[in-house]
Backbone and ligand atoms as CSV (ligand in chain L), in Angstrom:
chain,resi,resn,atom,element,x,y,z
A,1,MET,N,N,-3.048,-70.486,-65.202
A,1,MET,CA,C,-2.266,-70.328,-63.972
A,1,MET,C,C,-2.212,-71.651,-63.200
A,2,ASP,N,N,-1.036,-72.003,-62.768
A,2,ASP,CA,C,-0.872,-73.234,-61.998
A,2,ASP,C,C,-1.567,-73.072,-60.643
A,3,GLU,N,N,-2.342,-74.083,-60.273
A,3,GLU,CA,C,-3.082,-73.980,-59.013
A,3,GLU,C,C,-2.167,-73.836,-57.799
A,4,ARG,N,N,-0.917,-74.230,-57.962
A,4,ARG,CA,C,0.037,-74.069,-56.865
A,4,ARG,C,C,0.239,-72.608,-56.496
A,5,GLU,N,N,-0.027,-71.736,-57.469
A,5,GLU,CA,C,0.117,-70.297,-57.238
A,5,GLU,C,C,-0.883,-69.788,-56.205
A,6,PHE,N,N,-1.940,-70.552,-55.981
A,6,PHE,CA,C,-2.972,-70.138,-55.029
A,6,PHE,C,C,-2.539,-70.343,-53.581
A,7,PHE,N,N,-1.476,-71.119,-53.412
A,7,PHE,CA,C,-1.094,-71.525,-52.059
A,7,PHE,C,C,0.311,-71.084,-51.680
A,8,GLU,N,N,0.487,-70.904,-50.366
A,8,GLU,CA,C,1.828,-70.748,-49.829
A,8,GLU,C,C,2.220,-72.100,-49.286
A,9,GLU,N,N,3.364,-72.562,-49.743
A,9,GLU,CA,C,3.743,-73.925,-49.430
A,9,GLU,C,C,4.884,-73.961,-48.428
A,10,ARG,N,N,4.721,-74.794,-47.416
A,10,ARG,CA,C,5.850,-75.018,-46.522
A,10,ARG,C,C,5.707,-76.331,-45.773
A,11,THR,N,N,6.824,-76.798,-45.262
A,11,THR,CA,C,6.834,-78.073,-44.564
A,11,THR,C,C,6.651,-77.836,-43.075
A,12,GLU,N,N,5.750,-78.597,-42.472
A,12,GLU,CA,C,5.516,-78.462,-41.030
A,12,GLU,C,C,5.559,-79.829,-40.365
A,13,GLN,N,N,6.040,-79.813,-39.130
A,13,GLN,CA,C,6.047,-81.031,-38.332
A,13,GLN,C,C,4.845,-81.006,-37.411
A,14,LYS,N,N,4.090,-82.084,-37.403
A,14,LYS,CA,C,2.964,-82.162,-36.480
A,14,LYS,C,C,3.102,-83.435,-35.653
A,15,VAL,N,N,2.657,-83.335,-34.409
A,15,VAL,CA,C,2.764,-84.482,-33.516
A,15,VAL,C,C,1.459,-85.278,-33.555
A,16,HIS,N,N,1.583,-86.579,-33.775
A,16,HIS,CA,C,0.416,-87.454,-33.809
A,16,HIS,C,C,0.643,-88.634,-32.875
A,17,ILE,N,N,-0.434,-89.092,-32.291
A,17,ILE,CA,C,-0.357,-90.307,-31.490
A,17,ILE,C,C,-0.597,-91.487,-32.423
A,18,LEU,N,N,0.420,-92.352,-32.526
A,18,LEU,CA,C,0.314,-93.496,-33.424
A,18,LEU,C,C,0.636,-94.788,-32.674
A,19,THR,N,N,0.068,-95.850,-33.152
A,19,THR,CA,C,0.313,-97.152,-32.536
A,19,THR,C,C,1.115,-98.030,-33.487
A,20,CYS,N,N,2.192,-98.571,-32.975
A,20,CYS,CA,C,3.008,-99.479,-33.777
A,20,CYS,C,C,2.254,-100.800,-33.954
A,21,PRO,N,N,2.126,-101.267,-35.190
A,21,PRO,CA,C,1.383,-102.511,-35.431
A,21,PRO,C,C,2.166,-103.760,-35.005
A,22,HIS,N,N,3.464,-103.614,-34.787
A,22,HIS,CA,C,4.290,-104.767,-34.413
A,22,HIS,C,C,4.194,-105.066,-32.920
A,23,CYS,N,N,4.363,-104.020,-32.102
A,23,CYS,CA,C,4.374,-104.244,-30.652
A,23,CYS,C,C,3.115,-103.678,-29.980
A,24,GLY,N,N,2.345,-102.903,-30.712
A,24,GLY,CA,C,1.098,-102.366,-30.162
A,24,GLY,C,C,1.280,-101.185,-29.229
A,25,GLN,N,N,2.493,-100.654,-29.139
A,25,GLN,CA,C,2.753,-99.533,-28.242
A,25,GLN,C,C,2.401,-98.194,-28.887
A,26,GLU,N,N,1.682,-97.375,-28.089
A,26,GLU,CA,C,1.285,-96.056,-28.548
A,26,GLU,C,C,2.411,-95.067,-28.266
A,27,GLY,N,N,2.594,-94.116,-29.141
A,27,GLY,CA,C,3.620,-93.115,-28.894
A,27,GLY,C,C,3.346,-91.850,-29.673
A,28,GLU,N,N,4.047,-90.772,-29.273
A,28,GLU,CA,C,3.939,-89.510,-30.000
A,28,GLU,C,C,4.990,-89.493,-31.093
A,29,TYR,N,N,4.553,-89.204,-32.276
A,29,TYR,CA,C,5.472,-89.176,-33.402
A,29,TYR,C,C,5.371,-87.846,-34.142
A,30,GLN,N,N,6.534,-87.361,-34.543
A,30,GLN,CA,C,6.588,-86.164,-35.382
A,30,GLN,C,C,6.401,-86.609,-36.825
A,31,VAL,N,N,5.384,-86.070,-37.438
A,31,VAL,CA,C,5.122,-86.425,-38.830
A,31,VAL,C,C,5.272,-85.160,-39.676
A,32,SER,N,N,5.952,-85.313,-40.775
A,32,SER,CA,C,6.211,-84.186,-41.661
A,32,SER,C,C,5.089,-84.040,-42.691
A,33,TRP,N,N,4.569,-82.829,-42.797
A,33,TRP,CA,C,3.498,-82.540,-43.751
A,33,TRP,C,C,3.919,-81.393,-44.658
A,34,LEU,N,N,3.518,-81.488,-45.895
A,34,LEU,CA,C,3.673,-80.371,-46.813
A,34,LEU,C,C,2.364,-79.587,-46.744
A,35,VAL,N,N,2.437,-78.389,-46.172
A,35,VAL,CA,C,1.223,-77.617,-45.939
A,35,VAL,C,C,1.044,-76.577,-47.039
A,36,ARG,N,N,-0.120,-76.587,-47.661
A,36,ARG,CA,C,-0.435,-75.584,-48.689
A,36,ARG,C,C,-1.565,-74.706,-48.178
A,37,ARG,N,N,-1.193,-73.513,-47.731
A,37,ARG,CA,C,-2.184,-72.567,-47.212
A,37,ARG,C,C,-2.644,-71.650,-48.331
A,38,LYS,N,N,-3.943,-71.535,-48.448
A,38,LYS,CA,C,-4.498,-70.669,-49.474
A,38,LYS,C,C,-4.106,-69.214,-49.201
A,39,ARG,N,N,-3.661,-68.550,-50.232
A,39,ARG,CA,C,-3.278,-67.143,-50.086
A,39,ARG,C,C,-4.503,-66.284,-49.789
A,40,ALA,N,N,-4.267,-65.170,-49.127
A,40,ALA,CA,C,-5.365,-64.274,-48.787
A,40,ALA,C,C,-5.950,-63.643,-50.044
A,41,GLN,N,N,-5.091,-63.443,-51.031
A,41,GLN,CA,C,-5.558,-62.811,-52.266
A,41,GLN,C,C,-5.123,-63.589,-53.487
A,42,LEU,N,N,-5.895,-63.473,-54.513
A,42,LEU,CA,C,-5.587,-64.095,-55.786
A,42,LEU,C,C,-4.287,-63.491,-56.337
A,43,PRO,N,N,-3.384,-64.339,-56.816
A,43,PRO,CA,C,-2.137,-63.804,-57.382
A,43,PRO,C,C,-2.399,-62.926,-58.603
A,44,ARG,N,N,-1.459,-62.056,-58.880
A,44,ARG,CA,C,-1.591,-61.173,-60.043
A,44,ARG,C,C,-1.633,-61.963,-61.339
A,45,GLY,N,N,-2.311,-61.423,-62.310
A,45,GLY,CA,C,-2.344,-62.063,-63.617
A,45,GLY,C,C,-3.399,-63.144,-63.730
A,46,ALA,N,N,-4.279,-63.237,-62.742
A,46,ALA,CA,C,-5.318,-64.264,-62.769
A,46,ALA,C,C,-6.459,-63.831,-63.687
A,47,ASP,N,N,-7.009,-64.807,-64.415
A,47,ASP,CA,C,-8.165,-64.488,-65.251
A,47,ASP,C,C,-9.440,-64.997,-64.567
A,48,GLU,N,N,-10.550,-64.935,-65.277
A,48,GLU,CA,C,-11.842,-65.322,-64.688
A,48,GLU,C,C,-11.849,-66.776,-64.239
A,49,ARG,N,N,-11.235,-67.627,-65.054
A,49,ARG,CA,C,-11.223,-69.047,-64.715
A,49,ARG,C,C,-10.423,-69.294,-63.441
A,50,ASP,N,N,-9.290,-68.581,-63.343
A,50,ASP,CA,C,-8.470,-68.699,-62.131
A,50,ASP,C,C,-9.258,-68.214,-60.922
A,51,ARG,N,N,-10.016,-67.153,-61.121
A,51,ARG,CA,C,-10.807,-66.566,-60.048
A,51,ARG,C,C,-11.808,-67.599,-59.490
A,52,ALA,N,N,-12.468,-68.299,-60.408
A,52,ALA,CA,C,-13.447,-69.308,-60.002
A,52,ALA,C,C,-12.769,-70.459,-59.267
A,53,LYS,N,N,-11.622,-70.864,-59.789
A,53,LYS,CA,C,-10.879,-71.959,-59.161
A,53,LYS,C,C,-10.382,-71.538,-57.785
A,54,PHE,N,N,-9.923,-70.299,-57.701
A,54,PHE,CA,C,-9.389,-69.788,-56.439
A,54,PHE,C,C,-10.478,-69.744,-55.370
A,55,ALA,N,N,-11.681,-69.368,-55.777
A,55,ALA,CA,C,-12.801,-69.288,-54.831
A,55,ALA,C,C,-13.083,-70.653,-54.212
A,56,LYS,N,N,-12.899,-71.702,-55.005
A,56,LYS,CA,C,-13.190,-73.053,-54.510
A,56,LYS,C,C,-12.006,-73.675,-53.787
A,57,ALA,N,N,-10.820,-73.144,-54.029
A,57,ALA,CA,C,-9.611,-73.743,-53.462
A,57,ALA,C,C,-9.636,-73.718,-51.937
A,58,GLN,N,N,-9.123,-74.775,-51.340
A,58,GLN,CA,C,-9.058,-74.857,-49.884
A,58,GLN,C,C,-7.657,-75.258,-49.450
A,59,SER,N,N,-7.265,-74.721,-48.300
A,59,SER,CA,C,-5.971,-75.094,-47.760
A,59,SER,C,C,-5.959,-76.584,-47.447
A,60,TYR,N,N,-4.828,-77.193,-47.661
A,60,TYR,CA,C,-4.728,-78.619,-47.360
A,60,TYR,C,C,-3.290,-78.987,-47.084
A,61,MET,N,N,-3.107,-80.189,-46.616
A,61,MET,CA,C,-1.744,-80.640,-46.382
A,61,MET,C,C,-1.563,-82.076,-46.847
A,62,VAL,N,N,-0.350,-82.337,-47.298
A,62,VAL,CA,C,-0.013,-83.647,-47.846
A,62,VAL,C,C,1.028,-84.286,-46.941
A,63,ARG,N,N,0.767,-85.495,-46.522
A,63,ARG,CA,C,1.706,-86.172,-45.627
A,63,ARG,C,C,2.954,-86.593,-46.389
A,64,ARG,N,N,4.111,-86.323,-45.794
A,64,ARG,CA,C,5.373,-86.655,-46.459
A,64,ARG,C,C,5.991,-87.933,-45.896
A,65,ASP,N,N,5.687,-88.219,-44.628
A,65,ASP,CA,C,6.233,-89.438,-44.021
A,65,ASP,C,C,5.285,-90.595,-44.250
A,66,ASP,N,N,5.783,-91.647,-44.831
A,66,ASP,CA,C,4.970,-92.844,-45.031
A,66,ASP,C,C,5.345,-93.931,-44.038
A,67,VAL,N,N,6.607,-93.920,-43.653
A,67,VAL,CA,C,7.117,-94.958,-42.760
A,67,VAL,C,C,7.836,-94.300,-41.586
A,68,LEU,N,N,7.561,-94.800,-40.377
A,68,LEU,CA,C,8.220,-94.286,-39.179
A,68,LEU,C,C,8.872,-95.442,-38.430
A,69,GLY,N,N,9.865,-95.089,-37.601
A,69,GLY,CA,C,10.510,-96.115,-36.779
A,69,GLY,C,C,9.871,-96.140,-35.404
A,70,CYS,N,N,9.504,-97.323,-34.919
A,70,CYS,CA,C,8.867,-97.459,-33.609
A,70,CYS,C,C,9.800,-96.924,-32.524
A,71,LYS,N,N,9.196,-96.236,-31.535
A,71,LYS,CA,C,9.994,-95.627,-30.468
A,71,LYS,C,C,10.279,-96.595,-29.323
A,72,ASN,N,N,9.586,-97.701,-29.336
A,72,ASN,CA,C,9.809,-98.714,-28.315
A,72,ASN,C,C,11.182,-99.351,-28.540
A,73,ILE,N,N,12.085,-99.190,-27.558
A,73,ILE,CA,C,13.468,-99.665,-27.713
A,73,ILE,C,C,13.530,-101.157,-27.996
A,74,ARG,N,N,12.565,-101.894,-27.428
A,74,ARG,CA,C,12.587,-103.340,-27.626
A,74,ARG,C,C,11.992,-103.765,-28.974
A,75,CYS,N,N,11.429,-102.788,-29.682
A,75,CYS,CA,C,10.809,-103.112,-30.976
A,75,CYS,C,C,11.617,-102.491,-32.112
A,76,ARG,N,N,11.574,-101.163,-32.161
A,76,ARG,CA,C,12.368,-100.417,-33.147
A,76,ARG,C,C,12.059,-100.759,-34.604
A,77,LYS,N,N,10.951,-101.420,-34.825
A,77,LYS,CA,C,10.630,-101.779,-36.210
A,77,LYS,C,C,10.038,-100.594,-36.941
A,78,ARG,N,N,10.157,-100.635,-38.230
A,78,ARG,CA,C,9.558,-99.578,-39.043
A,78,ARG,C,C,8.139,-99.984,-39.405
A,79,PHE,N,N,7.263,-99.000,-39.360
A,79,PHE,CA,C,5.878,-99.312,-39.736
A,79,PHE,C,C,5.294,-98.219,-40.611
A,80,GLU,N,N,4.341,-98.596,-41.423
A,80,GLU,CA,C,3.696,-97.653,-42.316
A,80,GLU,C,C,2.643,-96.846,-41.575
A,81,VAL,N,N,2.556,-95.572,-41.893
A,81,VAL,CA,C,1.556,-94.712,-41.266
A,81,VAL,C,C,0.238,-94.897,-42.012
A,82,THR,N,N,-0.600,-95.772,-41.494
A,82,THR,CA,C,-1.866,-96.044,-42.190
A,82,THR,C,C,-3.046,-95.362,-41.510
A,83,SER,N,N,-2.839,-94.913,-40.251
A,83,SER,CA,C,-3.963,-94.333,-39.517
A,83,SER,C,C,-4.176,-92.861,-39.849
A,84,LEU,N,N,-3.214,-92.273,-40.563
A,84,LEU,CA,C,-3.374,-90.862,-40.945
A,84,LEU,C,C,-3.665,-90.776,-42.435
A,85,GLN,N,N,-4.522,-89.832,-42.788
A,85,GLN,CA,C,-4.791,-89.606,-44.208
A,85,GLN,C,C,-3.527,-89.126,-44.900
A,86,SER,N,N,-3.418,-89.390,-46.186
A,86,SER,CA,C,-2.256,-88.886,-46.913
A,86,SER,C,C,-2.473,-87.446,-47.361
A,87,VAL,N,N,-3.746,-87.062,-47.489
A,87,VAL,CA,C,-4.078,-85.666,-47.775
A,87,VAL,C,C,-5.180,-85.257,-46.812
A,88,ALA,N,N,-4.981,-84.121,-46.131
A,88,ALA,CA,C,-5.976,-83.683,-45.159
A,88,ALA,C,C,-6.298,-82.212,-45.344
A,89,GLU,N,N,-7.532,-81.851,-45.074
A,89,GLU,CA,C,-7.911,-80.443,-45.133
A,89,GLU,C,C,-7.355,-79.721,-43.922
A,90,LEU,N,N,-7.038,-78.471,-44.098
A,90,LEU,CA,C,-6.579,-77.656,-42.982
A,90,LEU,C,C,-7.782,-76.945,-42.380
A,91,GLN,N,N,-7.923,-77.046,-41.087
A,91,GLN,CA,C,-9.089,-76.432,-40.438
A,91,GLN,C,C,-8.813,-75.016,-39.932
A,92,ASP,N,N,-7.545,-74.735,-39.664
A,92,ASP,CA,C,-7.218,-73.475,-38.988
A,92,ASP,C,C,-6.844,-72.371,-39.972
A,93,THR,N,N,-7.710,-72.108,-40.925
A,93,THR,CA,C,-7.371,-71.085,-41.915
A,93,THR,C,C,-8.329,-69.902,-41.840
A,94,ALA,N,N,-7.865,-68.798,-42.344
A,94,ALA,CA,C,-8.700,-67.600,-42.397
A,94,ALA,C,C,-9.911,-67.852,-43.284
A,95,VAL,N,N,-9.702,-68.612,-44.309
A,95,VAL,CA,C,-10.776,-68.942,-45.252
A,95,VAL,C,C,-11.924,-69.621,-44.509
A,96,LYS,N,N,-11.530,-70.584,-43.678
A,96,LYS,CA,C,-12.517,-71.348,-42.935
A,96,LYS,C,C,-13.295,-70.435,-41.977
A,97,HIS,N,N,-12.583,-69.550,-41.315
A,97,HIS,CA,C,-13.256,-68.637,-40.396
A,97,HIS,C,C,-14.263,-67.770,-41.144
A,98,GLY,N,N,-13.856,-67.334,-42.322
A,98,GLY,CA,C,-14.738,-66.513,-43.138
A,98,GLY,C,C,-16.022,-67.251,-43.476
A,99,ALA,N,N,-15.868,-68.530,-43.820
A,99,ALA,CA,C,-17.033,-69.345,-44.168
A,99,ALA,C,C,-17.939,-69.504,-42.951
A,100,ASP,N,N,-17.320,-69.721,-41.797
A,100,ASP,CA,C,-18.099,-69.872,-40.568
A,100,ASP,C,C,-18.910,-68.612,-40.278
A,101,ARG,N,N,-18.274,-67.484,-40.500
A,101,ARG,CA,C,-18.925,-66.216,-40.214
A,101,ARG,C,C,-20.151,-66.042,-41.128
A,102,ALA,N,N,-19.979,-66.377,-42.393
A,102,ALA,CA,C,-21.080,-66.274,-43.348
A,102,ALA,C,C,-22.226,-67.186,-42.917
A,103,GLU,N,N,-21.856,-68.363,-42.418
A,103,GLU,CA,C,-22.878,-69.304,-41.981
A,103,GLU,C,C,-23.621,-68.784,-40.756
A,104,ARG,N,N,-22.849,-68.192,-39.853
A,104,ARG,CA,C,-23.462,-67.640,-38.641
A,104,ARG,C,C,-24.440,-66.527,-38.999
A,105,LEU,N,N,-24.015,-65.706,-39.951
A,105,LEU,CA,C,-24.875,-64.594,-40.371
A,105,LEU,C,C,-26.165,-65.107,-40.994
A,106,ARG,N,N,-26.003,-66.143,-41.814
A,106,ARG,CA,C,-27.185,-66.744,-42.434
A,106,ARG,C,C,-28.109,-67.310,-41.364
A,107,ALA,N,N,-27.513,-67.959,-40.386
A,107,ALA,CA,C,-28.295,-68.563,-39.312
A,107,ALA,C,C,-29.036,-67.494,-38.504
A,108,ALA,N,N,-28.351,-66.362,-38.324
A,108,ALA,CA,C,-28.918,-65.295,-37.495
A,108,ALA,C,C,-29.996,-64.501,-38.234
A,109,PHE,N,N,-29.745,-64.246,-39.508
A,109,PHE,CA,C,-30.649,-63.360,-40.233
A,109,PHE,C,C,-31.547,-64.096,-41.242
A,110,GLY,N,N,-31.138,-65.301,-41.595
A,110,GLY,CA,C,-31.863,-66.044,-42.614
A,110,GLY,C,C,-33.285,-66.365,-42.189
A,111,ARG,N,N,-33.416,-66.794,-40.944
A,111,ARG,CA,C,-34.720,-67.249,-40.471
A,111,ARG,C,C,-35.751,-66.124,-40.428
A,112,ARG,N,N,-35.241,-64.969,-40.037
A,112,ARG,CA,C,-36.137,-63.835,-39.884
A,112,ARG,C,C,-36.886,-63.510,-41.187
A,113,THR,N,N,-36.125,-63.594,-42.296
A,113,THR,CA,C,-36.740,-63.265,-43.582
A,113,THR,C,C,-37.728,-64.350,-44.015
A,114,LEU,N,N,-37.490,-65.578,-43.551
A,114,LEU,CA,C,-38.396,-66.673,-43.901
A,114,LEU,C,C,-39.728,-66.511,-43.147
A,115,GLY,N,N,-39.657,-66.153,-41.869
A,115,GLY,CA,C,-40.852,-66.075,-41.028
A,115,GLY,C,C,-41.657,-64.849,-41.386
L,1,ZN,ZN,ZN,6.868,-101.295,-32.170
């Protein structure tokens, strides 16, 4: 099974504060990301190997914009987006919340069994 099947894919615009390297002016820029959100459930037809891969899979996003145009009217030069990662993990996922909850439970109940 193609690992892409584990994710729902869509393009999202996110606003980032970036600094133009030519004029040094900071500005808000819309950056386009290809967002791959992990599905809530394993797709049909998955085998054991897919199951293991799916368990480890994490939502992530891939930056689509490499070059932006400076917003400063007196500059207007194009610059490369070097301050943002080209691939970033997604923090706001159900998967992540689930992991946090498991950690909280371990923290709450784990110690008691040790003592
Ligand atoms: Zn500039």
